[in-house]
C-alpha positions as CSV (number, residue, x, y, z in Angstrom):
1,M,-33.3,-32.0,5.3
2,K,-31.7,-28.5,4.5
3,I,-28.4,-27.1,5.8
4,D,-26.9,-24.0,5.2
5,G,-23.3,-24.1,4.7
6,S,-22.2,-20.7,5.6
7,F,-18.8,-19.7,4.6
8,H,-15.5,-19.0,6.0
9,K,-12.0,-18.6,4.9
10,I,-10.2,-21.9,4.3
11,P,-6.4,-21.9,4.8
12,G,-4.7,-23.3,1.8
13,P,-2.6,-22.2,-1.1
14,K,-2.3,-18.5,-2.4
15,K,-5.7,-17.5,-3.8
16,R,-5.5,-17.3,-7.5
17,S,-6.7,-13.8,-8.8
18,V,-10.3,-13.8,-9.6
19,M,-9.8,-10.6,-11.6
20,T,-6.9,-8.8,-10.2
21,G,-5.8,-10.8,-7.3
22,H,-4.7,-9.5,-3.9
23,H,-1.5,-8.0,-2.6
24,P,-0.2,-8.0,0.8
25,Q,0.9,-4.4,0.8
26,H,-2.5,-3.2,-0.3
27,I,-2.7,-0.5,2.3
28,S,0.6,1.2,1.1
29,W,-1.1,2.1,-2.1
30,G,-3.0,4.9,-0.3
31,N,0.2,6.8,0.2
32,R,1.5,6.0,-3.3
33,L,-1.9,7.4,-4.5
34,L,-1.2,10.6,-2.4
35,M,2.1,11.2,-3.9
36,T,1.0,10.9,-7.5
37,M,-2.0,13.2,-6.7
38,M,0.6,16.0,-5.6
39,L,2.5,15.5,-8.8
40,N,-0.5,15.7,-10.9
41,L,-1.7,19.0,-9.3
42,V,1.7,20.6,-9.8
43,I,2.5,19.3,-13.3
44,P,-0.9,20.6,-15.0
45,V,-0.5,24.1,-13.7
46,V,3.1,24.3,-15.2
47,Q,1.9,22.7,-18.4
48,I,-1.1,25.0,-18.9
49,I,0.9,28.2,-18.4
50,G,3.8,26.8,-20.7
51,G,1.2,25.7,-23.4
52,I,-0.5,29.1,-23.5
53,L,2.9,30.8,-23.5
54,A,4.1,28.5,-26.4
55,G,0.9,28.3,-28.2
56,S,0.7,24.4,-28.3
57,M,-2.6,22.6,-28.1
58,A,-0.8,19.3,-27.6
59,L,0.9,20.7,-24.5
60,I,-2.3,22.2,-23.1
61,S,-4.3,18.7,-23.9
62,D,-1.7,17.1,-22.0
63,A,-2.1,19.4,-19.0
64,L,-5.8,19.1,-19.1
65,H,-5.3,15.3,-19.2
66,N,-2.9,15.4,-16.0
67,L,-5.6,17.7,-14.2
68,S,-8.4,15.1,-14.9
69,D,-5.8,12.5,-13.2
70,F,-5.8,14.6,-10.2
71,T,-9.5,14.4,-9.8
72,S,-9.4,10.7,-10.8
73,L,-6.7,10.0,-8.2
74,L,-8.5,11.8,-5.6
75,I,-11.5,9.3,-6.4
76,S,-9.3,6.5,-6.2
77,Y,-7.8,7.4,-3.0
78,V,-11.2,8.0,-1.3
79,A,-12.3,4.6,-2.8
80,L,-9.2,2.8,-1.7
81,R,-9.7,4.0,1.9
82,M,-13.5,3.2,1.9
83,G,-12.9,-0.3,0.5
84,E,-10.8,-0.9,3.6
85,R,-13.9,-0.5,5.9
86,Q,-15.3,-3.6,7.5
87,P,-19.0,-4.7,6.7
88,T,-21.8,-3.4,8.4
89,V,-25.4,-4.3,9.0
90,S,-26.5,-2.2,6.3
91,Q,-23.5,-3.0,3.9
92,T,-22.9,-6.7,4.7
93,F,-20.6,-7.1,1.8
94,G,-18.6,-4.3,3.0
95,Y,-17.3,-1.4,0.8
96,K,-14.8,-3.1,-1.7
97,R,-17.1,-2.7,-4.6
98,I,-16.9,1.0,-4.5
99,E,-13.4,0.5,-6.1
100,V,-15.1,-0.7,-9.0
101,L,-17.4,2.4,-9.1
102,A,-14.2,4.7,-8.7
103,A,-12.5,2.9,-11.8
104,L,-15.8,3.5,-13.9
105,V,-15.8,7.3,-12.9
106,N,-12.1,7.4,-13.7
107,V,-12.3,6.3,-17.2
108,S,-15.5,8.2,-17.9
109,L,-13.6,11.2,-16.8
110,L,-10.7,10.4,-18.9
111,Y,-13.1,9.7,-22.0
112,G,-14.6,13.3,-21.4
113,V,-11.2,14.8,-21.5
114,A,-10.4,12.9,-24.8
115,I,-13.4,14.2,-26.5
116,F,-12.5,17.8,-25.6
117,I,-9.0,17.2,-27.0
118,A,-10.3,15.8,-30.2
119,I,-12.8,18.9,-30.7
120,E,-10.2,21.5,-30.0
121,G,-7.5,19.7,-32.1
122,W,-10.1,20.0,-35.1
123,Q,-10.1,23.8,-34.5
124,R,-6.3,23.9,-34.7
125,L,-6.2,21.9,-37.8
126,L,-8.3,24.5,-39.5
127,A,-6.3,27.3,-38.3
128,P,-2.7,26.3,-37.4
129,Q,-1.0,28.8,-35.1
130,V,2.9,29.4,-34.6
131,I,4.2,27.3,-31.8
132,K,7.5,27.9,-29.7
133,G,9.2,24.5,-30.1
134,Q,11.8,25.3,-27.3
135,L,9.4,26.1,-24.5
136,V,7.3,23.1,-25.4
137,V,10.3,20.8,-25.0
138,W,11.2,21.8,-21.6
139,I,7.6,21.8,-20.2
140,A,7.1,18.5,-21.8
141,L,10.1,16.9,-20.3
142,A,9.1,18.1,-16.8
143,G,5.7,16.4,-17.4
144,L,7.3,13.3,-18.8
145,A,9.4,13.0,-15.6
146,G,6.6,13.4,-13.3
147,N,4.2,11.1,-15.0
148,A,6.7,8.3,-15.4
149,F,7.5,8.6,-11.7
150,S,3.9,8.3,-11.1
151,A,3.6,5.3,-13.3
152,V,6.5,3.5,-11.5
153,L,5.0,4.1,-8.1
154,L,1.7,2.5,-9.1
155,H,2.9,-0.4,-11.6
156,A,2.9,-3.1,-8.8
157,G,-0.6,-2.2,-7.7
158,A,-2.0,-2.2,-11.3
159,K,-1.4,-5.9,-11.2
160,T,-3.3,-6.3,-8.1
161,N,-6.3,-3.8,-8.0
162,I,-8.5,-2.6,-10.8
163,N,-8.9,0.9,-9.1
164,I,-5.1,1.4,-9.0
165,R,-4.8,0.0,-12.4
166,S,-7.2,2.7,-13.8
167,S,-5.1,5.3,-11.9
168,F,-1.7,3.3,-13.4
169,L,-3.4,3.7,-17.0
170,H,-4.0,7.6,-16.4
171,M,0.0,7.9,-15.4
172,L,1.2,5.6,-18.3
173,T,-0.8,7.5,-21.1
174,D,0.2,10.7,-19.5
175,A,3.9,9.7,-19.8
176,L,3.5,8.6,-23.3
177,T,1.7,11.7,-24.4
178,S,4.3,13.8,-22.6
179,L,6.9,12.0,-24.7
180,G,5.0,12.8,-27.8
181,V,4.9,16.3,-27.1
182,V,8.6,16.3,-26.4
183,V,9.4,15.0,-29.9
184,L,6.9,17.7,-31.4
185,G,8.8,20.3,-29.7
186,I,12.1,19.1,-31.1
187,I,10.4,18.9,-34.6
188,W,9.1,22.6,-34.2
189,L,12.6,23.8,-33.5
190,Y,13.6,22.9,-37.2
191,R,10.3,22.8,-39.0
192,P,7.0,24.9,-39.0
193,W,4.9,21.8,-39.2
194,Y,2.3,23.0,-36.9
195,R,-0.5,20.7,-37.8
196,L,1.3,17.7,-36.4
197,D,0.1,19.6,-33.0
198,T,-3.5,18.3,-33.8
199,L,-2.3,14.9,-35.2
200,V,-0.5,14.1,-31.9
201,S,-3.7,15.4,-29.9
202,W,-5.7,12.8,-31.8
203,G,-3.2,10.3,-31.0
204,I,-3.6,10.8,-27.4
205,V,-7.3,10.3,-27.8
206,A,-6.8,7.1,-29.6
207,L,-4.6,6.0,-26.8
208,I,-7.1,7.1,-24.2
209,F,-10.1,5.1,-25.7
210,Y,-8.0,2.1,-26.3
211,G,-6.6,2.0,-23.0
212,G,-9.9,2.6,-20.9
213,W,-12.0,0.0,-23.1
214,G,-10.4,-3.0,-21.1
215,I,-11.4,-1.4,-17.8
216,L,-14.8,-0.6,-18.9
217,K,-15.3,-4.3,-19.9
218,E,-14.1,-5.3,-16.3
219,T,-16.3,-2.9,-14.5
220,Y,-19.2,-4.1,-16.5
221,Q,-18.5,-7.8,-15.8
222,I,-18.4,-7.0,-11.9
223,L,-21.3,-4.8,-11.8
224,M,-23.4,-7.3,-13.8
225,N,-22.5,-10.2,-11.5
226,A,-21.0,-12.2,-14.3
227,T,-19.1,-15.2,-13.8
228,P,-15.6,-14.2,-13.2
229,P,-13.0,-14.8,-16.2
230,G,-11.3,-18.1,-15.7
231,I,-13.9,-19.6,-13.8
232,S,-16.2,-22.4,-15.5
233,V,-19.7,-23.4,-13.9
234,K,-19.5,-26.6,-15.8
235,E,-16.1,-27.3,-14.3
236,I,-17.4,-26.4,-10.8
237,K,-20.2,-29.0,-11.2
238,R,-18.1,-31.7,-12.4
239,A,-15.4,-31.2,-9.6
240,V,-18.0,-30.8,-6.9
241,E,-20.0,-34.1,-8.1
242,A,-16.8,-35.9,-8.1
243,I,-16.5,-35.6,-4.3
244,E,-17.7,-38.8,-2.6
245,G,-21.0,-38.6,-1.0
246,I,-22.4,-35.7,-3.2
247,R,-25.1,-36.6,-5.7
248,E,-25.7,-33.5,-7.6
249,I,-25.0,-29.7,-7.5
250,H,-27.5,-27.2,-9.3
251,H,-28.7,-23.8,-9.1
252,I,-25.1,-22.4,-9.2
253,H,-24.4,-18.7,-9.2
254,V,-20.9,-17.4,-9.2
255,W,-20.0,-13.8,-9.3
256,T,-17.3,-11.3,-8.2
257,L,-17.9,-9.4,-4.9
258,S,-15.0,-7.2,-5.4
259,P,-11.9,-7.0,-7.7
260,D,-10.2,-9.8,-5.3
261,R,-13.0,-11.7,-4.1
262,A,-15.4,-14.2,-5.6
263,A,-18.6,-15.7,-4.3
264,L,-20.8,-18.7,-5.1
265,A,-24.3,-19.8,-4.3
266,A,-25.5,-23.3,-4.9
267,H,-27.9,-26.2,-3.8
268,I,-26.1,-29.6,-3.2
269,I,-28.1,-32.9,-3.1
270,V,-26.8,-35.6,-0.7
271,D,-28.2,-38.8,0.9
272,D,-30.1,-38.4,4.2
273,Q,-27.5,-38.5,7.0
274,M,-26.1,-37.2,10.1
275,L,-25.4,-33.5,10.4
276,S,-22.0,-34.1,11.4
277,Q,-21.4,-36.2,8.4
278,V,-22.7,-33.3,6.1
279,D,-20.4,-30.8,7.9
280,L,-17.3,-32.8,6.5
281,L,-18.9,-32.4,3.2
282,V,-19.2,-28.9,3.5
283,S,-15.5,-28.6,4.4
284,R,-14.5,-30.6,1.5
285,V,-16.5,-28.5,-0.9
286,R,-15.3,-25.3,0.6
287,E,-11.7,-26.3,0.2
288,L,-12.2,-27.5,-3.5
289,L,-13.8,-24.2,-4.4
290,W,-11.0,-22.2,-2.6
291,S,-8.0,-24.2,-3.8
292,R,-9.1,-24.9,-7.4
293,F,-11.3,-22.0,-8.3
294,G,-10.3,-19.3,-6.0
295,I,-13.8,-18.9,-4.5
296,D,-13.5,-17.7,-1.0
297,H,-17.1,-16.7,-0.3
298,P,-19.3,-19.9,-1.0
299,T,-23.0,-20.2,0.4
300,L,-24.1,-23.9,0.0
301,Q,-27.5,-25.3,0.8
302,F,-27.7,-28.9,1.1
303,E,-30.8,-31.0,0.4
304,T,-31.7,-34.7,0.6
305,R,-33.6,-34.8,-2.4
306,S,-34.0,-33.1,-5.7
307,E,-37.0,-31.0,-6.8
308,D,-39.0,-32.5,-10.0
309,N,-36.6,-30.6,-12.1
310,T,-33.3,-29.4,-11.5
311,F,-31.3,-26.8,-13.5
312,L,-27.4,-26.1,-13.6
313,L,-27.9,-22.2,-13.2
314,C,-31.5,-21.5,-12.1
315,C,-35.0,-22.6,-12.8
316,P,-37.4,-21.3,-15.5
317,K,-39.9,-18.9,-14.8
318,E,-42.6,-21.4,-13.8
319,H,-40.4,-22.4,-11.0
320,N,-39.4,-19.1,-9.7
321,H,-41.8,-19.5,-6.9
322,H,-39.3,-21.9,-5.2
323,H,-36.5,-18.9,-4.8
């Protein structure tokens, strides 16, 4: 006897975040992204003009950084809206994972800008140019205000959504780099230490690479269908097999469907019994997976007897014909 325990949402305690959690105000982030997009279209234009007039590579780099954010935020906004679409017969899991792809594109774009800044900074180090400190200060202050406001808008969303988190990272690093450029401008008002322009630019590059690395690792975990952080397959096995009436669980797969949803597929061995009794076990297993592990998309295959060999995760190559 085999029964497919198809999934449904179990009422229960608030879902523990699989990777980034779920936020009830998810839809409002679209409007906040639009606001930050507008800011990051205006700020770079002002900074580029000011950077050219002042002769500061750090200010121009900050502007290019902001300009890349406009493109990144546009990607994030489109991905967020597409992620809200319902599943279809051709996209049965829906479009939530496009947010993960958008986060990957965002970080890649940010890294590209960082490499450009590093190369240009080297040229300025070899041939320093006179920089107008006062103009740099005022332009950088405007950038700092805009970026700080954008970061505040996205801060709460950064805790609940990887896509918005990548956008928040852009805003935060922009605010920090603008602050650094403000300090530079003040120094240049009193000292002709123009090589600091390159050093600060390289500091921006280091921040970009450090900040983006965490998001790259996270997107890699999702795209590789890795077990979500904080979930132990062995713990799942022990917990499920502790349920009265369940003899064994094997061939367990756990993966992240999207930043706020986790899925599981597994075979469960029970004694031969009435279908109605198995239905009760199905409900108990689902509720356990939901309340204890935050898994809201379980697919369970119930069996009355084990194969000759059972394995926790999957089967070796010689048994693959069973699946």
